Biotite code that builds the C-alpha atoms (Angstrom):
import biotite.structure as struc

atoms = struc.array([
    struc.Atom([-5.198, 22.931, -3.484], chain_id="A", res_id=1, res_name="MET", atom_name="CA", element="C"),
    struc.Atom([-6.083, 19.367, -4.519], chain_id="A", res_id=2, res_name="THR", atom_name="CA", element="C"),
    struc.Atom([-9.350, 18.907, -6.416], chain_id="A", res_id=3, res_name="SER", atom_name="CA", element="C"),
    struc.Atom([-12.176, 17.092, -4.625], chain_id="A", res_id=4, res_name="VAL", atom_name="CA", element="C"),
    struc.Atom([-12.258, 14.686, -7.567], chain_id="A", res_id=5, res_name="THR", atom_name="CA", element="C"),
    struc.Atom([-8.662, 13.604, -6.951], chain_id="A", res_id=6, res_name="THR", atom_name="CA", element="C"),
    struc.Atom([-7.986, 10.451, -4.929], chain_id="A", res_id=7, res_name="THR", atom_name="CA", element="C"),
    struc.Atom([-4.973, 10.363, -2.601], chain_id="A", res_id=8, res_name="CYS", atom_name="CA", element="C"),
    struc.Atom([-3.285, 6.950, -2.301], chain_id="A", res_id=9, res_name="ARG", atom_name="CA", element="C"),
    struc.Atom([-0.096, 8.065, -0.558], chain_id="A", res_id=10, res_name="ASP", atom_name="CA", element="C"),
    struc.Atom([0.363, 6.406, 2.861], chain_id="A", res_id=11, res_name="ILE", atom_name="CA", element="C"),
    struc.Atom([2.730, 9.233, 3.794], chain_id="A", res_id=12, res_name="ASN", atom_name="CA", element="C"),
    struc.Atom([-0.351, 11.465, 4.016], chain_id="A", res_id=13, res_name="GLU", atom_name="CA", element="C"),
    struc.Atom([-1.550, 9.376, 6.985], chain_id="A", res_id=14, res_name="LEU", atom_name="CA", element="C"),
    struc.Atom([-0.628, 10.070, 10.601], chain_id="A", res_id=15, res_name="LEU", atom_name="CA", element="C"),
    struc.Atom([2.340, 7.986, 11.846], chain_id="A", res_id=16, res_name="PRO", atom_name="CA", element="C"),
    struc.Atom([0.208, 5.382, 13.732], chain_id="A", res_id=17, res_name="PRO", atom_name="CA", element="C"),
    struc.Atom([-1.953, 4.759, 10.653], chain_id="A", res_id=18, res_name="ALA", atom_name="CA", element="C"),
    struc.Atom([1.043, 4.664, 8.307], chain_id="A", res_id=19, res_name="ARG", atom_name="CA", element="C"),
    struc.Atom([2.715, 2.089, 10.553], chain_id="A", res_id=20, res_name="LEU", atom_name="CA", element="C"),
    struc.Atom([-0.524, 0.086, 10.745], chain_id="A", res_id=21, res_name="ALA", atom_name="CA", element="C"),
    struc.Atom([-0.770, -0.013, 6.935], chain_id="A", res_id=22, res_name="VAL", atom_name="CA", element="C"),
    struc.Atom([2.785, -1.304, 6.610], chain_id="A", res_id=23, res_name="GLN", atom_name="CA", element="C"),
    struc.Atom([2.272, -3.958, 9.279], chain_id="A", res_id=24, res_name="LEU", atom_name="CA", element="C"),
    struc.Atom([-1.040, -5.070, 7.743], chain_id="A", res_id=25, res_name="LEU", atom_name="CA", element="C"),
    struc.Atom([0.480, -5.431, 4.283], chain_id="A", res_id=26, res_name="PHE", atom_name="CA", element="C"),
    struc.Atom([3.479, -7.257, 5.754], chain_id="A", res_id=27, res_name="GLN", atom_name="CA", element="C"),
    struc.Atom([1.283, -9.787, 7.530], chain_id="A", res_id=28, res_name="GLU", atom_name="CA", element="C"),
    struc.Atom([-0.864, -10.191, 4.407], chain_id="A", res_id=29, res_name="CYS", atom_name="CA", element="C"),
    struc.Atom([2.289, -10.854, 2.389], chain_id="A", res_id=30, res_name="TYR", atom_name="CA", element="C"),
    struc.Atom([3.347, -13.526, 4.872], chain_id="A", res_id=31, res_name="LYS", atom_name="CA", element="C"),
    struc.Atom([-0.132, -15.081, 4.619], chain_id="A", res_id=32, res_name="ALA", atom_name="CA", element="C"),
    struc.Atom([0.195, -15.254, 0.822], chain_id="A", res_id=33, res_name="GLY", atom_name="CA", element="C"),
    struc.Atom([-2.125, -12.295, 0.098], chain_id="A", res_id=34, res_name="ILE", atom_name="CA", element="C"),
    struc.Atom([-0.042, -10.236, -2.315], chain_id="A", res_id=35, res_name="ARG", atom_name="CA", element="C"),
    struc.Atom([-2.535, -8.819, -4.826], chain_id="A", res_id=36, res_name="ASN", atom_name="CA", element="C"),
    struc.Atom([-4.063, -6.101, -2.639], chain_id="A", res_id=37, res_name="ILE", atom_name="CA", element="C"),
    struc.Atom([-3.414, -2.389, -3.046], chain_id="A", res_id=38, res_name="PHE", atom_name="CA", element="C"),
    struc.Atom([-4.307, 1.003, -1.557], chain_id="A", res_id=39, res_name="ILE", atom_name="CA", element="C"),
    struc.Atom([-7.138, 2.920, -3.231], chain_id="A", res_id=40, res_name="THR", atom_name="CA", element="C"),
    struc.Atom([-7.404, 5.889, -0.858], chain_id="A", res_id=41, res_name="GLU", atom_name="CA", element="C"),
    struc.Atom([-5.753, 7.291, 2.255], chain_id="A", res_id=42, res_name="THR", atom_name="CA", element="C"),
    struc.Atom([-6.232, 10.938, 3.262], chain_id="A", res_id=43, res_name="TYR", atom_name="CA", element="C"),
    struc.Atom([-9.502, 12.559, 2.187], chain_id="A", res_id=44, res_name="ARG", atom_name="CA", element="C"),
    struc.Atom([-10.269, 16.238, 2.749], chain_id="A", res_id=45, res_name="SER", atom_name="CA", element="C"),
    struc.Atom([-13.615, 17.299, 4.174], chain_id="A", res_id=46, res_name="GLN", atom_name="CA", element="C"),
    struc.Atom([-14.377, 18.858, 0.797], chain_id="A", res_id=47, res_name="GLY", atom_name="CA", element="C"),
    struc.Atom([-13.827, 15.524, -0.948], chain_id="A", res_id=48, res_name="ARG", atom_name="CA", element="C"),
    struc.Atom([-15.875, 13.750, 1.731], chain_id="A", res_id=49, res_name="GLN", atom_name="CA", element="C"),
    struc.Atom([-18.796, 16.070, 0.992], chain_id="A", res_id=50, res_name="LYS", atom_name="CA", element="C"),
    struc.Atom([-18.314, 15.526, -2.735], chain_id="A", res_id=51, res_name="TYR", atom_name="CA", element="C"),
    struc.Atom([-18.449, 11.736, -2.340], chain_id="A", res_id=52, res_name="LEU", atom_name="CA", element="C"),
    struc.Atom([-21.384, 11.932, 0.071], chain_id="A", res_id=53, res_name="TYR", atom_name="CA", element="C"),
    struc.Atom([-23.363, 13.846, -2.551], chain_id="A", res_id=54, res_name="ALA", atom_name="CA", element="C"),
    struc.Atom([-22.960, 10.975, -5.033], chain_id="A", res_id=55, res_name="GLN", atom_name="CA", element="C"),
    struc.Atom([-26.192, 9.007, -5.196], chain_id="A", res_id=56, res_name="GLY", atom_name="CA", element="C"),
    struc.Atom([-27.991, 11.751, -3.300], chain_id="A", res_id=57, res_name="ARG", atom_name="CA", element="C"),
    struc.Atom([-27.755, 15.172, -4.926], chain_id="A", res_id=58, res_name="THR", atom_name="CA", element="C"),
    struc.Atom([-25.308, 14.035, -7.615], chain_id="A", res_id=59, res_name="ARG", atom_name="CA", element="C"),
    struc.Atom([-25.732, 11.151, -10.094], chain_id="A", res_id=60, res_name="PRO", atom_name="CA", element="C"),
    struc.Atom([-24.171, 7.771, -9.347], chain_id="A", res_id=61, res_name="GLY", atom_name="CA", element="C"),
    struc.Atom([-24.268, 5.028, -6.741], chain_id="A", res_id=62, res_name="GLN", atom_name="CA", element="C"),
    struc.Atom([-23.863, 5.830, -3.055], chain_id="A", res_id=63, res_name="ILE", atom_name="CA", element="C"),
    struc.Atom([-20.217, 5.327, -2.081], chain_id="A", res_id=64, res_name="VAL", atom_name="CA", element="C"),
    struc.Atom([-20.116, 6.638, 1.496], chain_id="A", res_id=65, res_name="THR", atom_name="CA", element="C"),
    struc.Atom([-22.547, 6.720, 4.383], chain_id="A", res_id=66, res_name="TRP", atom_name="CA", element="C"),
    struc.Atom([-21.042, 9.519, 6.433], chain_id="A", res_id=67, res_name="THR", atom_name="CA", element="C"),
    struc.Atom([-19.783, 13.088, 6.328], chain_id="A", res_id=68, res_name="LEU", atom_name="CA", element="C"),
    struc.Atom([-17.499, 12.372, 9.294], chain_id="A", res_id=69, res_name="ASP", atom_name="CA", element="C"),
    struc.Atom([-14.948, 9.853, 8.027], chain_id="A", res_id=70, res_name="SER", atom_name="CA", element="C"),
    struc.Atom([-11.627, 8.950, 9.626], chain_id="A", res_id=71, res_name="ASN", atom_name="CA", element="C"),
    struc.Atom([-10.108, 9.462, 6.180], chain_id="A", res_id=72, res_name="HIS", atom_name="CA", element="C"),
    struc.Atom([-10.149, 13.209, 6.846], chain_id="A", res_id=73, res_name="LYS", atom_name="CA", element="C"),
    struc.Atom([-8.435, 12.581, 10.186], chain_id="A", res_id=74, res_name="SER", atom_name="CA", element="C"),
    struc.Atom([-5.613, 10.767, 8.323], chain_id="A", res_id=75, res_name="ARG", atom_name="CA", element="C"),
    struc.Atom([-6.310, 7.565, 10.251], chain_id="A", res_id=76, res_name="LEU", atom_name="CA", element="C"),
    struc.Atom([-8.092, 5.465, 7.625], chain_id="A", res_id=77, res_name="ALA", atom_name="CA", element="C"),
    struc.Atom([-7.386, 3.810, 4.301], chain_id="A", res_id=78, res_name="TRP", atom_name="CA", element="C"),
    struc.Atom([-9.224, 1.762, 1.683], chain_id="A", res_id=79, res_name="ASP", atom_name="CA", element="C"),
    struc.Atom([-7.919, -1.201, -0.290], chain_id="A", res_id=80, res_name="ILE", atom_name="CA", element="C"),
    struc.Atom([-8.930, -3.263, -3.302], chain_id="A", res_id=81, res_name="ALA", atom_name="CA", element="C"),
    struc.Atom([-7.982, -6.636, -4.755], chain_id="A", res_id=82, res_name="VAL", atom_name="CA", element="C"),
    struc.Atom([-6.037, -7.202, -7.960], chain_id="A", res_id=83, res_name="GLY", atom_name="CA", element="C"),
    struc.Atom([-6.398, -9.954, -10.576], chain_id="A", res_id=84, res_name="PRO", atom_name="CA", element="C"),
    struc.Atom([-7.301, -12.751, -10.777], chain_id="A", res_id=85, res_name="PRO", atom_name="CA", element="C"),
    struc.Atom([-9.928, -11.885, -8.142], chain_id="A", res_id=86, res_name="GLN", atom_name="CA", element="C"),
    struc.Atom([-12.566, -9.194, -8.605], chain_id="A", res_id=87, res_name="SER", atom_name="CA", element="C"),
    struc.Atom([-11.816, -5.676, -7.339], chain_id="A", res_id=88, res_name="LEU", atom_name="CA", element="C"),
    struc.Atom([-13.689, -6.141, -4.052], chain_id="A", res_id=89, res_name="TYR", atom_name="CA", element="C"),
    struc.Atom([-13.464, -9.911, -3.693], chain_id="A", res_id=90, res_name="ASP", atom_name="CA", element="C"),
    struc.Atom([-15.264, -10.721, -0.447], chain_id="A", res_id=91, res_name="VAL", atom_name="CA", element="C"),
    struc.Atom([-13.147, -13.770, 0.391], chain_id="A", res_id=92, res_name="ALA", atom_name="CA", element="C"),
    struc.Atom([-9.864, -11.868, 0.049], chain_id="A", res_id=93, res_name="THR", atom_name="CA", element="C"),
    struc.Atom([-11.102, -8.794, 1.918], chain_id="A", res_id=94, res_name="LEU", atom_name="CA", element="C"),
    struc.Atom([-12.389, -11.065, 4.688], chain_id="A", res_id=95, res_name="SER", atom_name="CA", element="C"),
    struc.Atom([-8.966, -12.696, 5.017], chain_id="A", res_id=96, res_name="ARG", atom_name="CA", element="C"),
    struc.Atom([-7.346, -9.263, 5.236], chain_id="A", res_id=97, res_name="VAL", atom_name="CA", element="C"),
    struc.Atom([-9.995, -8.225, 7.768], chain_id="A", res_id=98, res_name="GLY", atom_name="CA", element="C"),
    struc.Atom([-9.201, -11.221, 9.960], chain_id="A", res_id=99, res_name="ALA", atom_name="CA", element="C"),
    struc.Atom([-5.504, -10.298, 9.941], chain_id="A", res_id=100, res_name="ILE", atom_name="CA", element="C"),
    struc.Atom([-6.370, -6.674, 10.733], chain_id="A", res_id=101, res_name="ALA", atom_name="CA", element="C"),
    struc.Atom([-8.374, -7.823, 13.769], chain_id="A", res_id=102, res_name="CYS", atom_name="CA", element="C"),
    struc.Atom([-5.306, -9.586, 15.191], chain_id="A", res_id=103, res_name="LYS", atom_name="CA", element="C"),
    struc.Atom([-3.326, -6.376, 14.784], chain_id="A", res_id=104, res_name="LEU", atom_name="CA", element="C"),
    struc.Atom([-5.885, -4.199, 16.542], chain_id="A", res_id=105, res_name="GLY", atom_name="CA", element="C"),
    struc.Atom([-6.899, -2.495, 13.291], chain_id="A", res_id=106, res_name="ILE", atom_name="CA", element="C"),
    struc.Atom([-10.602, -1.749, 12.790], chain_id="A", res_id=107, res_name="THR", atom_name="CA", element="C"),
    struc.Atom([-12.110, -3.369, 9.698], chain_id="A", res_id=108, res_name="TRP", atom_name="CA", element="C"),
    struc.Atom([-15.247, -1.936, 8.111], chain_id="A", res_id=109, res_name="GLY", atom_name="CA", element="C"),
    struc.Atom([-16.415, -5.455, 7.317], chain_id="A", res_id=110, res_name="GLY", atom_name="CA", element="C"),
    struc.Atom([-17.103, -5.987, 11.023], chain_id="A", res_id=111, res_name="ASP", atom_name="CA", element="C"),
    struc.Atom([-19.509, -3.070, 11.237], chain_id="A", res_id=112, res_name="TRP", atom_name="CA", element="C"),
    struc.Atom([-23.141, -4.029, 11.885], chain_id="A", res_id=113, res_name="VAL", atom_name="CA", element="C"),
    struc.Atom([-24.525, -1.017, 10.036], chain_id="A", res_id=114, res_name="VAL", atom_name="CA", element="C"),
    struc.Atom([-23.148, 0.168, 6.676], chain_id="A", res_id=115, res_name="SER", atom_name="CA", element="C"),
    struc.Atom([-20.643, -2.672, 6.187], chain_id="A", res_id=116, res_name="ILE", atom_name="CA", element="C"),
    struc.Atom([-17.563, -1.361, 4.362], chain_id="A", res_id=117, res_name="ASP", atom_name="CA", element="C"),
    struc.Atom([-15.205, -4.267, 3.602], chain_id="A", res_id=118, res_name="ARG", atom_name="CA", element="C"),
    struc.Atom([-12.490, -2.261, 1.759], chain_id="A", res_id=119, res_name="PRO", atom_name="CA", element="C"),
    struc.Atom([-12.154, 0.146, 4.721], chain_id="A", res_id=120, res_name="HIS", atom_name="CA", element="C"),
    struc.Atom([-9.607, -0.006, 7.557], chain_id="A", res_id=121, res_name="PHE", atom_name="CA", element="C"),
    struc.Atom([-8.800, 2.491, 10.302], chain_id="A", res_id=122, res_name="GLU", atom_name="CA", element="C"),
    struc.Atom([-7.018, 2.946, 13.634], chain_id="A", res_id=123, res_name="VAL", atom_name="CA", element="C"),
    struc.Atom([-7.213, 5.248, 16.629], chain_id="A", res_id=124, res_name="LYS", atom_name="CA", element="C"),
    struc.Atom([-4.617, 7.993, 17.036], chain_id="A", res_id=125, res_name="SER", atom_name="CA", element="C"),
    struc.Atom([-3.015, 6.030, 19.908], chain_id="A", res_id=126, res_name="ASN", atom_name="CA", element="C"),
    struc.Atom([-2.706, 2.743, 17.986], chain_id="A", res_id=127, res_name="TRP", atom_name="CA", element="C"),
    struc.Atom([0.541, 0.876, 18.549], chain_id="A", res_id=128, res_name="ALA", atom_name="CA", element="C"),
    struc.Atom([1.949, -2.432, 17.328], chain_id="A", res_id=129, res_name="ILE", atom_name="CA", element="C"),
    struc.Atom([0.644, -5.337, 19.399], chain_id="A", res_id=130, res_name="HIS", atom_name="CA", element="C"),
    struc.Atom([3.033, -7.528, 21.337], chain_id="A", res_id=131, res_name="LYS", atom_name="CA", element="C"),
    struc.Atom([4.472, -10.296, 19.192], chain_id="A", res_id=132, res_name="GLY", atom_name="CA", element="C"),
    struc.Atom([4.473, -8.260, 15.986], chain_id="A", res_id=133, res_name="TYR", atom_name="CA", element="C"),
    struc.Atom([7.047, -5.967, 14.398], chain_id="A", res_id=134, res_name="LYS", atom_name="CA", element="C"),
    struc.Atom([8.019, -4.595, 11.025], chain_id="A", res_id=135, res_name="LEU", atom_name="CA", element="C"),
    struc.Atom([10.538, -7.114, 9.763], chain_id="A", res_id=136, res_name="GLU", atom_name="CA", element="C"),
    struc.Atom([11.897, -5.107, 6.859], chain_id="A", res_id=137, res_name="GLY", atom_name="CA", element="C"),
    struc.Atom([10.888, -2.812, 4.044], chain_id="A", res_id=138, res_name="GLN", atom_name="CA", element="C"),
    struc.Atom([7.249, -3.260, 3.025], chain_id="A", res_id=139, res_name="VAL", atom_name="CA", element="C"),
    struc.Atom([6.285, -2.224, -0.487], chain_id="A", res_id=140, res_name="ILE", atom_name="CA", element="C"),
    struc.Atom([2.656, -1.100, -0.284], chain_id="A", res_id=141, res_name="VAL", atom_name="CA", element="C"),
    struc.Atom([1.176, -1.010, -3.817], chain_id="A", res_id=142, res_name="PRO", atom_name="CA", element="C"),
    struc.Atom([-1.139, 1.780, -4.953], chain_id="A", res_id=143, res_name="THR", atom_name="CA", element="C"),
    struc.Atom([-2.355, -0.068, -8.036], chain_id="A", res_id=144, res_name="SER", atom_name="CA", element="C"),
    struc.Atom([-2.925, -3.642, -9.191], chain_id="A", res_id=145, res_name="SER", atom_name="CA", element="C"),
    struc.Atom([0.160, -3.305, -11.408], chain_id="A", res_id=146, res_name="ALA", atom_name="CA", element="C"),
    struc.Atom([2.397, -4.015, -8.410], chain_id="A", res_id=147, res_name="ILE", atom_name="CA", element="C"),
    struc.Atom([2.390, -6.898, -5.937], chain_id="A", res_id=148, res_name="LYS", atom_name="CA", element="C"),
    struc.Atom([3.019, -6.540, -2.204], chain_id="A", res_id=149, res_name="VAL", atom_name="CA", element="C"),
    struc.Atom([6.679, -7.149, -1.410], chain_id="A", res_id=150, res_name="GLN", atom_name="CA", element="C"),
    struc.Atom([8.626, -7.607, 1.814], chain_id="A", res_id=151, res_name="LEU", atom_name="CA", element="C"),
    struc.Atom([12.369, -6.990, 1.730], chain_id="A", res_id=152, res_name="ILE", atom_name="CA", element="C"),
    struc.Atom([13.734, -8.515, 4.928], chain_id="A", res_id=153, res_name="LEU", atom_name="CA", element="C"),
    struc.Atom([15.751, -6.172, 7.117], chain_id="A", res_id=154, res_name="GLU", atom_name="CA", element="C"),
    struc.Atom([18.648, -8.565, 7.632], chain_id="A", res_id=155, res_name="ASP", atom_name="CA", element="C"),
    struc.Atom([19.028, -9.054, 3.891], chain_id="A", res_id=156, res_name="ASN", atom_name="CA", element="C"),
    struc.Atom([18.570, -5.477, 2.663], chain_id="A", res_id=157, res_name="MET", atom_name="CA", element="C"),
    struc.Atom([21.053, -4.330, 0.031], chain_id="A", res_id=158, res_name="PRO", atom_name="CA", element="C"),
    struc.Atom([24.143, -2.803, 1.595], chain_id="A", res_id=159, res_name="ASN", atom_name="CA", element="C"),
    struc.Atom([26.146, 0.172, 0.408], chain_id="A", res_id=160, res_name="GLN", atom_name="CA", element="C"),
    struc.Atom([29.443, -0.762, -1.231], chain_id="A", res_id=161, res_name="ASN", atom_name="CA", element="C"),
    struc.Atom([32.014, 1.681, 0.138], chain_id="A", res_id=162, res_name="GLU", atom_name="CA", element="C"),
    struc.Atom([34.534, 0.814, -2.594], chain_id="A", res_id=163, res_name="LYS", atom_name="CA", element="C"),
    struc.Atom([32.166, 1.379, -5.500], chain_id="A", res_id=164, res_name="ASP", atom_name="CA", element="C"),
    struc.Atom([29.963, 4.388, -4.738], chain_id="A", res_id=165, res_name="ASP", atom_name="CA", element="C"),
    struc.Atom([26.630, 3.097, -3.398], chain_id="A", res_id=166, res_name="ASP", atom_name="CA", element="C"),
    struc.Atom([25.855, 0.253, -5.790], chain_id="A", res_id=167, res_name="LYS", atom_name="CA", element="C"),
    struc.Atom([23.377, -2.258, -4.407], chain_id="A", res_id=168, res_name="MET", atom_name="CA", element="C"),
    struc.Atom([24.741, -5.501, -3.015], chain_id="A", res_id=169, res_name="GLU", atom_name="CA", element="C"),
    struc.Atom([22.769, -8.387, -1.552], chain_id="A", res_id=170, res_name="PHE", atom_name="CA", element="C"),
    struc.Atom([23.639, -10.848, 1.184], chain_id="A", res_id=171, res_name="THR", atom_name="CA", element="C"),
    struc.Atom([20.770, -13.141, 0.235], chain_id="A", res_id=172, res_name="ASN", atom_name="CA", element="C"),
    struc.Atom([19.821, -14.537, -3.199], chain_id="A", res_id=173, res_name="LYS", atom_name="CA", element="C"),
    struc.Atom([16.114, -14.705, -2.300], chain_id="A", res_id=174, res_name="THR", atom_name="CA", element="C"),
    struc.Atom([16.059, -11.005, -1.467], chain_id="A", res_id=175, res_name="THR", atom_name="CA", element="C"),
    struc.Atom([17.850, -10.130, -4.697], chain_id="A", res_id=176, res_name="LYS", atom_name="CA", element="C"),
    struc.Atom([15.309, -12.195, -6.648], chain_id="A", res_id=177, res_name="ALA", atom_name="CA", element="C"),
    struc.Atom([12.425, -10.444, -4.866], chain_id="A", res_id=178, res_name="ALA", atom_name="CA", element="C"),
    struc.Atom([13.773, -6.988, -5.744], chain_id="A", res_id=179, res_name="VAL", atom_name="CA", element="C"),
    struc.Atom([14.324, -8.041, -9.373], chain_id="A", res_id=180, res_name="ARG", atom_name="CA", element="C"),
    struc.Atom([10.815, -9.481, -9.545], chain_id="A", res_id=181, res_name="ASP", atom_name="CA", element="C"),
    struc.Atom([9.405, -6.196, -8.243], chain_id="A", res_id=182, res_name="PHE", atom_name="CA", element="C"),
    struc.Atom([11.278, -4.186, -10.896], chain_id="A", res_id=183, res_name="ILE", atom_name="CA", element="C"),
    struc.Atom([10.246, -6.634, -13.644], chain_id="A", res_id=184, res_name="LYS", atom_name="CA", element="C"),
    struc.Atom([6.588, -6.344, -12.617], chain_id="A", res_id=185, res_name="GLN", atom_name="CA", element="C"),
    struc.Atom([6.541, -2.593, -13.112], chain_id="A", res_id=186, res_name="VAL", atom_name="CA", element="C"),
    struc.Atom([8.506, -2.866, -16.365], chain_id="A", res_id=187, res_name="VAL", atom_name="CA", element="C"),
    struc.Atom([5.959, -5.378, -17.686], chain_id="A", res_id=188, res_name="ASP", atom_name="CA", element="C"),
    struc.Atom([3.147, -2.999, -16.693], chain_id="A", res_id=189, res_name="LYS", atom_name="CA", element="C"),
    struc.Atom([4.991, -0.241, -18.607], chain_id="A", res_id=190, res_name="LYS", atom_name="CA", element="C"),
    struc.Atom([5.221, 2.015, -15.546], chain_id="A", res_id=191, res_name="LEU", atom_name="CA", element="C"),
    struc.Atom([8.979, 2.273, -16.193], chain_id="A", res_id=192, res_name="ILE", atom_name="CA", element="C"),
    struc.Atom([11.169, 1.367, -19.178], chain_id="A", res_id=193, res_name="ASP", atom_name="CA", element="C"),
    struc.Atom([13.360, -1.728, -19.445], chain_id="A", res_id=194, res_name="LYS", atom_name="CA", element="C"),
    struc.Atom([16.561, 0.231, -18.903], chain_id="A", res_id=195, res_name="SER", atom_name="CA", element="C"),
    struc.Atom([15.899, 0.061, -15.146], chain_id="A", res_id=196, res_name="TRP", atom_name="CA", element="C"),
    struc.Atom([15.874, -3.742, -15.230], chain_id="A", res_id=197, res_name="LEU", atom_name="CA", element="C"),
    struc.Atom([18.974, -3.806, -17.433], chain_id="A", res_id=198, res_name="ASP", atom_name="CA", element="C"),
    struc.Atom([20.744, -1.541, -14.957], chain_id="A", res_id=199, res_name="LYS", atom_name="CA", element="C"),
    struc.Atom([19.823, -3.877, -12.089], chain_id="A", res_id=200, res_name="PHE", atom_name="CA", element="C"),
    struc.Atom([20.980, -6.976, -13.985], chain_id="A", res_id=201, res_name="ASP", atom_name="CA", element="C"),
    struc.Atom([24.326, -5.352, -14.789], chain_id="A", res_id=202, res_name="LYS", atom_name="CA", element="C"),
    struc.Atom([24.853, -4.576, -11.111], chain_id="A", res_id=203, res_name="GLY", atom_name="CA", element="C"),
    struc.Atom([24.914, -0.840, -11.826], chain_id="A", res_id=204, res_name="GLU", atom_name="CA", element="C"),
    struc.Atom([21.848, 0.172, -9.799], chain_id="A", res_id=205, res_name="MET", atom_name="CA", element="C"),
    struc.Atom([22.630, 2.247, -6.728], chain_id="A", res_id=206, res_name="THR", atom_name="CA", element="C"),
    struc.Atom([20.588, 2.499, -3.549], chain_id="A", res_id=207, res_name="THR", atom_name="CA", element="C"),
    struc.Atom([19.755, 6.072, -4.583], chain_id="A", res_id=208, res_name="GLY", atom_name="CA", element="C"),
    struc.Atom([18.504, 4.810, -7.962], chain_id="A", res_id=209, res_name="ASP", atom_name="CA", element="C"),
    struc.Atom([16.260, 2.305, -6.200], chain_id="A", res_id=210, res_name="TYR", atom_name="CA", element="C"),
    struc.Atom([14.746, 4.902, -3.856], chain_id="A", res_id=211, res_name="GLU", atom_name="CA", element="C"),
    struc.Atom([14.118, 7.199, -6.833], chain_id="A", res_id=212, res_name="GLY", atom_name="CA", element="C"),
    struc.Atom([12.580, 4.325, -8.754], chain_id="A", res_id=213, res_name="LEU", atom_name="CA", element="C"),
    struc.Atom([10.060, 3.686, -5.973], chain_id="A", res_id=214, res_name="LYS", atom_name="CA", element="C"),
    struc.Atom([9.020, 7.343, -6.019], chain_id="A", res_id=215, res_name="LEU", atom_name="CA", element="C"),
    struc.Atom([8.505, 7.238, -9.802], chain_id="A", res_id=216, res_name="ILE", atom_name="CA", element="C"),
    struc.Atom([6.392, 4.090, -9.511], chain_id="A", res_id=217, res_name="ILE", atom_name="CA", element="C"),
    struc.Atom([4.241, 5.609, -6.749], chain_id="A", res_id=218, res_name="THR", atom_name="CA", element="C"),
    struc.Atom([3.562, 8.712, -8.841], chain_id="A", res_id=219, res_name="GLN", atom_name="CA", element="C"),
    struc.Atom([2.778, 6.819, -12.049], chain_id="A", res_id=220, res_name="ARG", atom_name="CA", element="C"),
    struc.Atom([0.570, 4.162, -10.445], chain_id="A", res_id=221, res_name="SER", atom_name="CA", element="C"),
    struc.Atom([-1.774, 6.641, -8.773], chain_id="A", res_id=222, res_name="ASN", atom_name="CA", element="C"),
])
């Protein structure tokens, strides 16, 4: 059983509509040039909700939540923060994300009249992608400021090379540069060692390696 003091940042712990909404929101933020945002919490058990609610009331600290009945426990809500060079909860950046969320039919806590909660986003269980929008490729949703939001376009995803196991190949130089930049970011932040980047540069990285790499990064950035 997970401790009430442990924060979950895994979008896979959300229900499918919320998980899809997160990916679409981060995609549209990426396209708008907002690439330094990251997830700070997704699923929250009722036990953790009670623990957080007690902070600033029966437990020392500042009040961090106004309710015992959060959509986090329903796996339909998530919180975000802003990475450098802005402050963690930069109002201007969160407001820009909130405006994008509104267009996507995602509820933003910054629009609430009572108990404004700018880092908070949520959807209903029947949420669906609005007409005119779609996931255009693979969206890398960061769980720490060490990683930037990335969008790997579907049409330019690395293909499996049937003649040489499953080594990654790219049909587009921009996509290849984006993947390399992503790997270099996490190497520079010391989440992984440089051998991963060397492997990519030598053309020896397989699609399986890349999927495993993303799992390692998710675990180490939480």
